[in-house]
C-alpha positions in Angstrom: 136.6 108.0 71.9 134.6 105.2 70.3 131.4 103.7 71.8 133.3 100.5 72.4 135.6 102.6 74.7 132.9 103.8 76.9 133.3 101.9 80.3 130.5 99.6 81.5 129.5 99.5 85.5 131.8 97.5 87.5 130.7 94.0 88.8 130.4 93.5 92.7 133.2 91.9 94.3 131.8 92.5 98.0 131.3 95.9 100.0 133.7 98.6 100.0 135.9 99.3 103.0 134.8 101.3 105.9 137.9 103.6 105.3 136.7 104.5 101.8 133.3 105.7 103.2 135.0 107.7 105.8 133.9 105.8 108.9 131.7 102.8 109.8 131.3 104.2 113.3 127.7 105.3 114.3 127.1 109.0 113.3 124.9 111.7 114.2 121.9 111.4 111.9 119.7 114.2 113.3 117.8 116.0 110.5 118.2 119.6 109.9 115.1 121.8 111.2 112.7 122.7 108.3 111.4 126.3 108.6 108.4 125.8 106.2 106.1 122.9 105.5 107.1 121.1 102.3 105.4 121.9 99.0 102.3 119.8 97.8 102.9 120.3 94.2 102.5 117.0 92.2 105.7 115.6 91.1 106.7 112.2 90.1 109.1 109.7 88.6 111.5 111.2 86.3 113.1 108.6 84.3 111.0 109.5 81.4 112.5 112.9 81.2 115.1 112.1 78.5 112.2 110.7 76.2 109.9 113.4 77.0 112.5 115.9 75.6 112.9 113.7 72.7 109.2 113.8 72.0 109.2 117.7 72.0 112.0 117.9 69.6 110.1 115.9 67.1 107.8 118.7 67.1 110.3 121.2 66.6 108.9 122.4 63.4 105.2 122.5 62.1 103.4 123.1 65.3 103.0 126.8 64.7 100.4 128.5 67.0 100.2 125.3 69.0 103.5 126.3 70.7 101.4 128.7 72.8 99.5 125.9 74.3 102.4 123.8 74.8 104.5 126.6 76.4 101.7 127.1 78.9 102.0 123.4 79.9 105.5 123.6 81.0 106.1 124.1 84.8 109.6 125.6 85.8 111.7 126.4 88.9 114.2 129.3 89.1 117.2 127.4 90.2 119.7 130.2 89.6 117.8 132.8 91.6 117.4 130.6 94.3 121.0 129.4 94.7 122.7 132.6 93.7 126.4 132.8 93.3 127.5 130.1 96.1 127.8 127.3 93.3 130.6 125.3 91.6 132.4 127.0 88.7 130.4 127.1 85.5 132.8 125.4 83.2 132.3 126.0 79.5 133.9 123.0 77.9 131.1 121.9 75.5 129.8 119.3 78.0 126.4 119.5 80.1 125.4 118.1 83.3 121.5 117.7 84.1 120.0 116.8 87.4 116.9 114.5 86.4 114.8 114.1 89.6 111.5 112.7 90.5 109.4 111.9 93.8 107.0 109.4 95.0 104.3 111.9 96.0 101.0 110.8 97.3 99.1 113.8 96.7 96.6 114.9 94.1 96.3 112.9 90.9 99.3 110.7 91.7 97.6 109.3 94.9 96.2 106.2 93.1 99.3 105.6 91.2 101.7 106.1 94.1 99.6 104.1 96.7 99.0 105.1 100.3 97.2 108.0 101.7 97.2 111.7 100.3 99.4 113.2 102.8 100.7 116.0 100.8 104.2 114.8 101.0 106.7 114.6 98.2 110.1 112.6 98.5 112.6 112.1 95.6 112.2 108.6 94.5 114.7 108.9 91.5 117.7 110.9 91.2 120.2 110.8 88.2 123.2 112.9 87.1 123.1 113.0 83.1 126.6 114.1 81.8 126.6 114.7 78.0 130.0 114.8 76.5 131.4 117.4 74.4 130.0 116.7 70.9 126.9 115.4 72.3 127.2 111.8 71.2 127.8 110.1 74.3 126.5 110.4 77.9 127.3 109.0 81.3 124.2 108.6 83.7 125.0 108.4 87.5 122.1 107.2 89.7 122.1 108.5 93.3 120.3 106.1 95.8 117.8 107.8 97.6 118.6 106.0 100.8 122.2 107.4 100.8 123.4 109.1 104.1 124.8 112.6 103.0 125.6 115.9 104.7 122.8 118.1 103.4 123.9 121.8 103.1 121.7 124.7 104.3 119.9 126.1 101.4 117.1 128.6 100.1 114.3 127.0 98.1 112.5 128.7 95.0 110.4 130.8 97.4 113.1 132.3 99.3 112.5 130.1 102.4 115.9 129.2 104.1 116.5 125.7 105.5 119.0 124.3 107.9 121.6 121.9 107.2 121.4 118.2 108.2 124.1 116.0 109.1 124.1 112.2 107.7 120.4 112.4 106.5 118.8 110.5 103.6 119.7 112.0 100.3 116.0 112.4 99.4 115.4 114.7 102.4 117.0 117.4 100.3 114.0 117.5 98.1 111.4 116.9 100.7 112.9 119.7 102.9 113.4 122.5 100.2 112.3 121.3 96.8 114.2 121.3 93.6 116.5 124.0 94.6 117.6 122.3 97.8 118.2 119.0 95.8 120.4 120.8 93.3 122.3 122.5 96.1 122.8 119.0 97.7 124.1 117.3 94.5 126.3 120.2 93.8 127.8 120.0 97.4 128.3 116.4 96.9 129.9 116.4 93.5 131.6 119.8 93.3 129.8 119.9 89.8 127.5 122.6 88.7 124.1 121.5 87.3 123.4 123.1 84.1 119.7 122.1 84.0 117.0 120.5 86.1 114.3 118.1 84.7 111.5 116.5 86.6 108.6 114.4 85.4 105.4 113.4 87.4 103.8 109.9 87.9 100.5 110.2 86.0 102.2 111.8 83.1 104.9 109.0 82.9 102.0 106.4 82.6 100.3 108.4 80.2 103.3 109.0 77.9 104.3 105.4 77.8 100.7 104.4 76.6 100.8 107.1 73.9 104.0 105.8 72.7 102.5 102.5 72.4 104.3 100.8 75.1 107.9 100.0 75.6 109.5 96.6 74.6 111.5 94.9 77.3 112.8 91.3 78.0 112.9 90.0 81.5 115.2 87.0 82.3 113.3 86.2 85.4 109.9 86.5 86.5 108.9 89.7 88.4 106.1 89.8 90.9 105.5 92.6 93.3 102.1 93.2 94.8 103.2 96.5 96.2 103.9 97.9 92.8 101.2 95.8 91.2 103.5 94.1 88.8 103.5 90.5 87.7 105.6 89.6 84.6 106.8 86.3 83.5 110.2 85.8 82.2 110.3 86.8 78.5 109.6 89.6 76.2 106.9 92.1 76.9 105.2 95.2 75.5 104.8 97.1 78.7 101.7 99.5 79.1 102.1 102.5 81.1 100.8 100.8 84.3 103.2 98.0 84.0 106.3 100.3 83.1 105.3 102.4 86.2 105.2 99.2 88.2 108.7 98.1 87.0 110.6 101.2 87.7 108.9 101.3 91.2 109.5 97.7 92.3 111.8 97.1 95.1 110.7 93.7 96.2 110.2 91.8 92.9 114.0 91.5 92.3 117.4 91.4 93.6 117.9 92.1 97.5 114.9 94.2 97.8 116.9 97.3 98.1 116.6 100.7 96.3 120.0 99.7 94.3 118.2 96.8 92.7 115.4 99.2 91.6 118.0 101.5 90.0 119.2 98.7 87.9 115.8 98.1 86.5 115.3 101.8 85.9 118.5 102.0 83.9 117.7 99.1 81.7 114.2 100.6 81.1 115.6 104.0 80.2 117.6 102.4 77.5 114.7 100.6 76.1 112.7 103.9 76.3 115.1 106.0 74.5 115.2 103.4 71.8 111.3 103.3 71.6 111.3 107.1 71.2 114.0 107.1 68.4 112.0 104.5 66.5 108.5 105.8 67.1 108.0 107.5 63.7 105.4 110.1 64.9 106.0 112.5 62.1 103.5 110.3 60.0 100.6 111.4 62.3 100.2 115.3 63.2 97.7 114.4 65.6 99.6 111.8 67.3 102.7 114.2 67.5 100.7 117.0 69.1 99.3 114.6 71.7 102.8 113.4 72.5 104.1 116.8 72.7 101.2 118.0 74.8 101.6 114.9 77.4 105.4 115.6 77.4 105.1 119.2 78.3 102.3 118.7 80.8 104.7 116.0 82.3 107.9 118.0 82.8 109.1 120.5 85.4 112.2 122.3 84.3 114.5 125.0 85.4 113.8 128.4 83.9 116.3 128.1 81.1 114.1 125.3 79.6 110.7 126.6 80.3 109.6 127.3 76.6 109.0 124.7 73.8 111.7 126.4 71.8 114.3 126.1 74.6 113.4 122.6 75.6 113.3 121.5 71.8 116.7 123.1 71.3 118.2 121.3 74.4 116.6 118.0 73.2 117.9 118.6 69.7 121.5 118.5 71.2 120.6 115.0 72.9 119.0 113.2 69.9 122.3 112.0 68.6 122.9 109.9 71.8 122.0 106.3 71.2 121.2 103.7 74.0 124.7 102.1 73.0 126.6 105.3 73.9 124.9 105.9 77.2 127.1 104.7 80.2 124.9 104.1 83.2 126.3 103.4 86.7 125.2 104.0 90.3 127.2 106.2 92.6 129.5 104.0 94.5 128.1 103.1 97.8 128.3 100.3 100.5 125.5 99.1 102.8 125.5 100.7 106.1 126.7 98.3 108.8 124.5 100.0 111.5 121.4 99.9 109.0 120.9 97.6 106.0 118.2 100.1 104.8 120.6 102.7 104.4 123.9 103.1 102.2 127.2 105.1 102.6 129.1 106.9 100.1 132.5 105.3 99.1 134.1 108.6 99.1 137.4 107.8 97.2 135.5 105.7 94.5 132.7 108.5 94.1 135.5 111.2 93.8 136.9 109.1 90.8 133.3 109.5 89.0 133.1 113.2 89.9 136.6 114.0 88.7 135.9 112.1 85.4 132.7 114.0 84.7 134.5 117.4 85.7 137.2 116.8 83.1 134.6 115.3 80.5 136.2 111.9 80.7 134.9 108.5 80.6 134.1 107.1 84.2 136.8 104.5 85.0 135.8 100.9 85.7 137.8 101.0 89.1 135.2 103.7 90.2 132.4 101.2 90.5 134.2 98.0 90.9 133.4 96.5 94.3 130.4 98.8 95.0 127.1 97.5 96.3 124.7 96.9 93.3 121.4 95.2 94.7 121.9 92.1 92.6 119.3 92.9 89.9 121.7 93.6 87.1 120.7 91.7 83.9 117.0 90.9 85.0 115.8 93.3 82.3 117.1 94.1 78.8 
């Protein structure tokens, strides 16, 4: 399959039909009971995980004893032990599926960056399924809107605490209820696809990593101003600082219709720019810069236990470095706005099933899967 044959996201042609979402009638949205207060660990936006892994692989040789320091930086979660055997079949066809997740925590060092009060809470702010095709030359990235109403399964978190199921609750409640393990369980329940890996990155690490990379170059076709995310960009080309980059990927009110769907489109455009930046950084000319980047990257990521050493993370990243931005097909899970609440979205089940079937069979996502789905009207604002 050539790069040109990779499908592009569909263009909006109006909302999907109520039949496709299952029903437009009011539903019971009572959240499942939580048996233990949620974790206060510092988490954050995750969309830099791909780049963070890329930075680590650049240090795959030559760091020597410094590997011990970097190993100690990496935080991990034992997803396999928490979820046990009640999971989709682990298909060995050469492809990989990775859940990349982040949160808008307001605790600890992220309080200032996140805004608001330090309430110790953490909610998944960004969720993406990265499917790496056999041969590791192409990838599809499917963003899951955090405001999507889903049926959350009962789950056991990484500390062994059980959590009840929830009917038609927001997708991001999975993470706030039971952390990474429950988020993975929810995604696997929705898709029928086993997640091979889990990667998460925190707010403050994101900002510092962008600054250490020297910023990221993006072009905006429209001016973006959002006081809530502290962003003020004129139309044109910008070398974004870490603070500006964080504002860009967090803004909801500066572009489109102010929804999470519009923000997702900005995040997807930024990811491509970030991947390009890492590929062209040339850090091998400076051992100190190389180590500083690797140190920040490993402090920033939380992974599953299969990736919790520099050696494993570098090996994993080495398998991804052949994927260029041009070979990354980025889409949003097909949804429509909830007729009962414009701040929520409903899964277009038939269209979403096309997406999951394509990934299960290691095939391109068909254009028909995203055609007509809600988009948030921010496409093309950033390139």
